[in-house]
PyMOL commands that place a pseudoatom at each C-alpha (Angstrom):
pseudoatom trace, name=CA, resn=MET, resi=1, chain=A, elem=C, hetatm=0, pos=[-10.748, -47.980, 40.873]
pseudoatom trace, name=CA, resn=LYS, resi=2, chain=A, elem=C, hetatm=0, pos=[-13.804, -49.841, 39.666]
pseudoatom trace, name=CA, resn=SER, resi=3, chain=A, elem=C, hetatm=0, pos=[-13.618, -53.441, 39.778]
pseudoatom trace, name=CA, resn=SER, resi=4, chain=A, elem=C, hetatm=0, pos=[-15.147, -53.754, 36.410]
pseudoatom trace, name=CA, resn=GLU, resi=5, chain=A, elem=C, hetatm=0, pos=[-12.267, -51.754, 35.011]
pseudoatom trace, name=CA, resn=SER, resi=6, chain=A, elem=C, hetatm=0, pos=[-9.201, -53.635, 33.963]
pseudoatom trace, name=CA, resn=PRO, resi=7, chain=A, elem=C, hetatm=0, pos=[-5.866, -52.309, 34.972]
pseudoatom trace, name=CA, resn=LYS, resi=8, chain=A, elem=C, hetatm=0, pos=[-3.861, -50.237, 32.768]
pseudoatom trace, name=CA, resn=LYS, resi=9, chain=A, elem=C, hetatm=0, pos=[-1.617, -52.500, 30.550]
pseudoatom trace, name=CA, resn=LYS, resi=10, chain=A, elem=C, hetatm=0, pos=[1.980, -51.467, 30.279]
pseudoatom trace, name=CA, resn=LYS, resi=11, chain=A, elem=C, hetatm=0, pos=[3.343, -51.173, 26.810]
pseudoatom trace, name=CA, resn=LYS, resi=12, chain=A, elem=C, hetatm=0, pos=[6.321, -53.529, 26.282]
pseudoatom trace, name=CA, resn=LYS, resi=13, chain=A, elem=C, hetatm=0, pos=[9.053, -51.470, 25.005]
pseudoatom trace, name=CA, resn=SER, resi=14, chain=A, elem=C, hetatm=0, pos=[10.612, -53.477, 22.296]
pseudoatom trace, name=CA, resn=LYS, resi=15, chain=A, elem=C, hetatm=0, pos=[14.559, -54.020, 22.616]
pseudoatom trace, name=CA, resn=LYS, resi=16, chain=A, elem=C, hetatm=0, pos=[16.599, -52.036, 20.456]
pseudoatom trace, name=CA, resn=GLY, resi=17, chain=A, elem=C, hetatm=0, pos=[18.145, -53.747, 17.602]
pseudoatom trace, name=CA, resn=THR, resi=18, chain=A, elem=C, hetatm=0, pos=[15.816, -56.676, 17.354]
pseudoatom trace, name=CA, resn=SER, resi=19, chain=A, elem=C, hetatm=0, pos=[13.600, -55.585, 14.772]
pseudoatom trace, name=CA, resn=GLY, resi=20, chain=A, elem=C, hetatm=0, pos=[14.223, -53.028, 12.074]
pseudoatom trace, name=CA, resn=GLY, resi=21, chain=A, elem=C, hetatm=0, pos=[17.746, -51.687, 11.477]
pseudoatom trace, name=CA, resn=GLY, resi=22, chain=A, elem=C, hetatm=0, pos=[17.682, -52.348, 7.697]
pseudoatom trace, name=CA, resn=ALA, resi=23, chain=A, elem=C, hetatm=0, pos=[20.709, -54.278, 5.879]
pseudoatom trace, name=CA, resn=LYS, resi=24, chain=A, elem=C, hetatm=0, pos=[23.508, -53.532, 8.586]
pseudoatom trace, name=CA, resn=GLN, resi=25, chain=A, elem=C, hetatm=0, pos=[21.026, -55.226, 11.066]
pseudoatom trace, name=CA, resn=PHE, resi=26, chain=A, elem=C, hetatm=0, pos=[20.408, -58.021, 8.943]
pseudoatom trace, name=CA, resn=LEU, resi=27, chain=A, elem=C, hetatm=0, pos=[24.111, -58.414, 8.181]
pseudoatom trace, name=CA, resn=VAL, resi=28, chain=A, elem=C, hetatm=0, pos=[25.066, -58.672, 11.885]
pseudoatom trace, name=CA, resn=TRP, resi=29, chain=A, elem=C, hetatm=0, pos=[22.258, -61.241, 12.708]
pseudoatom trace, name=CA, resn=HIS, resi=30, chain=A, elem=C, hetatm=0, pos=[22.660, -63.326, 9.177]
pseudoatom trace, name=CA, resn=GLY, resi=31, chain=A, elem=C, hetatm=0, pos=[25.896, -62.417, 7.792]
pseudoatom trace, name=CA, resn=GLU, resi=32, chain=A, elem=C, hetatm=0, pos=[27.403, -65.956, 8.732]
pseudoatom trace, name=CA, resn=LYS, resi=33, chain=A, elem=C, hetatm=0, pos=[24.778, -67.747, 7.230]
pseudoatom trace, name=CA, resn=VAL, resi=34, chain=A, elem=C, hetatm=0, pos=[24.644, -65.722, 3.949]
pseudoatom trace, name=CA, resn=ALA, resi=35, chain=A, elem=C, hetatm=0, pos=[28.514, -66.581, 3.737]
pseudoatom trace, name=CA, resn=VAL, resi=36, chain=A, elem=C, hetatm=0, pos=[28.099, -70.087, 4.486]
pseudoatom trace, name=CA, resn=CYS, resi=37, chain=A, elem=C, hetatm=0, pos=[25.298, -70.302, 1.661]
pseudoatom trace, name=CA, resn=VAL, resi=38, chain=A, elem=C, hetatm=0, pos=[27.466, -68.360, -0.884]
pseudoatom trace, name=CA, resn=VAL, resi=39, chain=A, elem=C, hetatm=0, pos=[30.305, -70.854, -0.284]
pseudoatom trace, name=CA, resn=ALA, resi=40, chain=A, elem=C, hetatm=0, pos=[27.938, -73.846, -0.634]
pseudoatom trace, name=CA, resn=LEU, resi=41, chain=A, elem=C, hetatm=0, pos=[26.481, -72.645, -3.764]
pseudoatom trace, name=CA, resn=ILE, resi=42, chain=A, elem=C, hetatm=0, pos=[30.277, -71.950, -5.246]
pseudoatom trace, name=CA, resn=ALA, resi=43, chain=A, elem=C, hetatm=0, pos=[31.027, -75.595, -4.113]
pseudoatom trace, name=CA, resn=LEU, resi=44, chain=A, elem=C, hetatm=0, pos=[27.932, -77.058, -5.770]
pseudoatom trace, name=CA, resn=TRP, resi=45, chain=A, elem=C, hetatm=0, pos=[28.567, -75.101, -9.065]
pseudoatom trace, name=CA, resn=PHE, resi=46, chain=A, elem=C, hetatm=0, pos=[32.344, -76.337, -9.068]
pseudoatom trace, name=CA, resn=ALA, resi=47, chain=A, elem=C, hetatm=0, pos=[31.130, -79.888, -8.484]
pseudoatom trace, name=CA, resn=SER, resi=48, chain=A, elem=C, hetatm=0, pos=[28.129, -79.572, -11.181]
pseudoatom trace, name=CA, resn=GLN, resi=49, chain=A, elem=C, hetatm=0, pos=[30.983, -78.452, -13.639]
pseudoatom trace, name=CA, resn=GLY, resi=50, chain=A, elem=C, hetatm=0, pos=[33.127, -81.598, -12.785]
pseudoatom trace, name=CA, resn=MET, resi=51, chain=A, elem=C, hetatm=0, pos=[30.201, -83.834, -13.120]
pseudoatom trace, name=CA, resn=GLY, resi=52, chain=A, elem=C, hetatm=0, pos=[29.529, -82.334, -16.606]
pseudoatom trace, name=CA, resn=TYR, resi=53, chain=A, elem=C, hetatm=0, pos=[32.988, -83.733, -17.678]
pseudoatom trace, name=CA, resn=MET, resi=54, chain=A, elem=C, hetatm=0, pos=[32.777, -87.112, -16.559]
pseudoatom trace, name=CA, resn=GLY, resi=55, chain=A, elem=C, hetatm=0, pos=[29.937, -88.273, -18.666]
pseudoatom trace, name=CA, resn=GLN, resi=56, chain=A, elem=C, hetatm=0, pos=[32.053, -86.984, -21.872]
pseudoatom trace, name=CA, resn=ARG, resi=57, chain=A, elem=C, hetatm=0, pos=[33.958, -89.284, -24.070]
pseudoatom trace, name=CA, resn=MET, resi=58, chain=A, elem=C, hetatm=0, pos=[37.519, -88.668, -25.157]
pseudoatom trace, name=CA, resn=GLY, resi=59, chain=A, elem=C, hetatm=0, pos=[37.867, -86.558, -28.628]
pseudoatom trace, name=CA, resn=TRP, resi=60, chain=A, elem=C, hetatm=0, pos=[39.999, -89.073, -30.107]
pseudoatom trace, name=CA, resn=PRO, resi=61, chain=A, elem=C, hetatm=0, pos=[38.992, -92.043, -31.820]
pseudoatom trace, name=CA, resn=PRO, resi=62, chain=A, elem=C, hetatm=0, pos=[40.601, -95.463, -31.197]
pseudoatom trace, name=CA, resn=SER, resi=63, chain=A, elem=C, hetatm=0, pos=[42.211, -95.822, -34.339]
pseudoatom trace, name=CA, resn=ASP, resi=64, chain=A, elem=C, hetatm=0, pos=[43.918, -92.596, -34.046]
pseudoatom trace, name=CA, resn=LEU, resi=65, chain=A, elem=C, hetatm=0, pos=[45.168, -93.545, -30.648]
pseudoatom trace, name=CA, resn=GLU, resi=66, chain=A, elem=C, hetatm=0, pos=[46.565, -96.973, -31.867]
pseudoatom trace, name=CA, resn=THR, resi=67, chain=A, elem=C, hetatm=0, pos=[48.180, -95.168, -34.837]
pseudoatom trace, name=CA, resn=ALA, resi=68, chain=A, elem=C, hetatm=0, pos=[50.216, -92.848, -32.772]
pseudoatom trace, name=CA, resn=ALA, resi=69, chain=A, elem=C, hetatm=0, pos=[51.060, -95.617, -30.443]
pseudoatom trace, name=CA, resn=ARG, resi=70, chain=A, elem=C, hetatm=0, pos=[52.308, -97.665, -33.366]
pseudoatom trace, name=CA, resn=GLU, resi=71, chain=A, elem=C, hetatm=0, pos=[54.159, -94.622, -34.394]
pseudoatom trace, name=CA, resn=ALA, resi=72, chain=A, elem=C, hetatm=0, pos=[55.973, -94.130, -31.240]
pseudoatom trace, name=CA, resn=ARG, resi=73, chain=A, elem=C, hetatm=0, pos=[56.845, -97.824, -30.604]
pseudoatom trace, name=CA, resn=GLU, resi=74, chain=A, elem=C, hetatm=0, pos=[58.547, -97.589, -34.001]
pseudoatom trace, name=CA, resn=GLY, resi=75, chain=A, elem=C, hetatm=0, pos=[60.360, -94.665, -33.340]
pseudoatom trace, name=CA, resn=ILE, resi=76, chain=A, elem=C, hetatm=0, pos=[61.771, -96.177, -30.206]
pseudoatom trace, name=CA, resn=GLU, resi=77, chain=A, elem=C, hetatm=0, pos=[62.821, -99.192, -32.153]
pseudoatom trace, name=CA, resn=ARG, resi=78, chain=A, elem=C, hetatm=0, pos=[64.610, -97.310, -34.965]
pseudoatom trace, name=CA, resn=SER, resi=79, chain=A, elem=C, hetatm=0, pos=[66.342, -95.230, -32.543]
pseudoatom trace, name=CA, resn=THR, resi=80, chain=A, elem=C, hetatm=0, pos=[69.949, -95.762, -31.764]
pseudoatom trace, name=CA, resn=ARG, resi=81, chain=A, elem=C, hetatm=0, pos=[70.960, -92.747, -29.550]
pseudoatom trace, name=CA, resn=THR, resi=82, chain=A, elem=C, hetatm=0, pos=[71.668, -93.697, -26.083]
pseudoatom trace, name=CA, resn=ALA, resi=83, chain=A, elem=C, hetatm=0, pos=[72.231, -91.271, -23.026]
pseudoatom trace, name=CA, resn=ALA, resi=84, chain=A, elem=C, hetatm=0, pos=[76.114, -91.794, -23.277]
pseudoatom trace, name=CA, resn=ASP, resi=85, chain=A, elem=C, hetatm=0, pos=[75.682, -90.318, -26.618]
pseudoatom trace, name=CA, resn=GLU, resi=86, chain=A, elem=C, hetatm=0, pos=[74.507, -86.985, -25.299]
pseudoatom trace, name=CA, resn=ASP, resi=87, chain=A, elem=C, hetatm=0, pos=[77.068, -83.932, -25.127]
pseudoatom trace, name=CA, resn=ASP, resi=88, chain=A, elem=C, hetatm=0, pos=[75.443, -82.451, -22.034]
pseudoatom trace, name=CA, resn=LEU, resi=89, chain=A, elem=C, hetatm=0, pos=[75.394, -85.708, -19.902]
pseudoatom trace, name=CA, resn=GLU, resi=90, chain=A, elem=C, hetatm=0, pos=[77.332, -85.564, -16.720]
pseudoatom trace, name=CA, resn=ILE, resi=91, chain=A, elem=C, hetatm=0, pos=[77.863, -88.487, -14.575]
pseudoatom trace, name=CA, resn=THR, resi=92, chain=A, elem=C, hetatm=0, pos=[78.467, -87.911, -11.112]
pseudoatom trace, name=CA, resn=ASP, resi=93, chain=A, elem=C, hetatm=0, pos=[80.569, -89.953, -8.821]
pseudoatom trace, name=CA, resn=TYR, resi=94, chain=A, elem=C, hetatm=0, pos=[78.338, -89.496, -5.572]
pseudoatom trace, name=CA, resn=ALA, resi=95, chain=A, elem=C, hetatm=0, pos=[80.712, -91.745, -3.649]
pseudoatom trace, name=CA, resn=ALA, resi=96, chain=A, elem=C, hetatm=0, pos=[83.680, -89.475, -4.029]
pseudoatom trace, name=CA, resn=TYR, resi=97, chain=A, elem=C, hetatm=0, pos=[81.087, -86.559, -3.229]
pseudoatom trace, name=CA, resn=ALA, resi=98, chain=A, elem=C, hetatm=0, pos=[80.076, -87.952, -0.259]
pseudoatom trace, name=CA, resn=GLU, resi=99, chain=A, elem=C, hetatm=0, pos=[83.666, -88.683, 0.937]
pseudoatom trace, name=CA, resn=GLN, resi=100, chain=A, elem=C, hetatm=0, pos=[84.517, -84.880, -0.070]
pseudoatom trace, name=CA, resn=ILE, resi=101, chain=A, elem=C, hetatm=0, pos=[81.768, -83.544, 2.169]
pseudoatom trace, name=CA, resn=LYS, resi=102, chain=A, elem=C, hetatm=0, pos=[82.734, -85.883, 5.305]
pseudoatom trace, name=CA, resn=SER, resi=103, chain=A, elem=C, hetatm=0, pos=[86.452, -84.512, 4.938]
pseudoatom trace, name=CA, resn=PRO, resi=104, chain=A, elem=C, hetatm=0, pos=[87.181, -81.536, 6.843]
pseudoatom trace, name=CA, resn=ILE, resi=105, chain=A, elem=C, hetatm=0, pos=[87.357, -78.080, 5.210]
pseudoatom trace, name=CA, resn=PRO, resi=106, chain=A, elem=C, hetatm=0, pos=[90.900, -76.566, 5.437]
pseudoatom trace, name=CA, resn=ALA, resi=107, chain=A, elem=C, hetatm=0, pos=[90.975, -73.305, 7.529]
pseudoatom trace, name=CA, resn=ALA, resi=108, chain=A, elem=C, hetatm=0, pos=[93.841, -71.905, 5.501]
pseudoatom trace, name=CA, resn=PRO, resi=109, chain=A, elem=C, hetatm=0, pos=[91.766, -70.047, 2.730]
pseudoatom trace, name=CA, resn=TYR, resi=110, chain=A, elem=C, hetatm=0, pos=[89.575, -68.392, 5.461]
pseudoatom trace, name=CA, resn=SER, resi=111, chain=A, elem=C, hetatm=0, pos=[92.148, -67.081, 7.854]
pseudoatom trace, name=CA, resn=VAL, resi=112, chain=A, elem=C, hetatm=0, pos=[91.992, -63.436, 8.318]
pseudoatom trace, name=CA, resn=THR, resi=113, chain=A, elem=C, hetatm=0, pos=[94.958, -61.311, 9.726]
pseudoatom trace, name=CA, resn=ALA, resi=114, chain=A, elem=C, hetatm=0, pos=[93.196, -58.758, 12.546]
pseudoatom trace, name=CA, resn=PRO, resi=115, chain=A, elem=C, hetatm=0, pos=[94.404, -55.155, 11.604]
pseudoatom trace, name=CA, resn=TRP, resi=116, chain=A, elem=C, hetatm=0, pos=[94.995, -54.695, 15.390]
pseudoatom trace, name=CA, resn=LYS, resi=117, chain=A, elem=C, hetatm=0, pos=[96.545, -56.675, 18.001]
pseudoatom trace, name=CA, resn=PRO, resi=118, chain=A, elem=C, hetatm=0, pos=[94.303, -59.008, 20.063]
pseudoatom trace, name=CA, resn=VAL, resi=119, chain=A, elem=C, hetatm=0, pos=[94.099, -58.634, 23.661]
pseudoatom trace, name=CA, resn=THR, resi=120, chain=A, elem=C, hetatm=0, pos=[95.291, -61.648, 25.386]
pseudoatom trace, name=CA, resn=GLN, resi=121, chain=A, elem=C, hetatm=0, pos=[94.774, -62.382, 28.996]
for i in range(1, 121): cmd.bond("trace and resi %d" % i, "trace and resi %d" % (i + 1))
show_as sticks, trace
zoom trace
């Protein structure tokens, strides 16, 4: 070897999978980031849609609201119907119901006679 010549440089082999590979390799290395970006964009879209409604005013003018409130108040004052007048109103005595729950259940309705003679020891 001559001193003026440089030694041959070894070509470095590229690691398989670090370059190239197409869409599959891209998803392997960056799939999480893509998924997080998609979720963040959806969240931002929802937030922007919600913000659009905050600046809007109610669709009813105050005079219509006052009229509806006045009519409701007058309807309540004119009403003579009470809850006791309702046909389907059931009043439950919960104190008696609690006593019934605390009392023992009779075993007679649940007794079963065995079709065979039980073995006794």
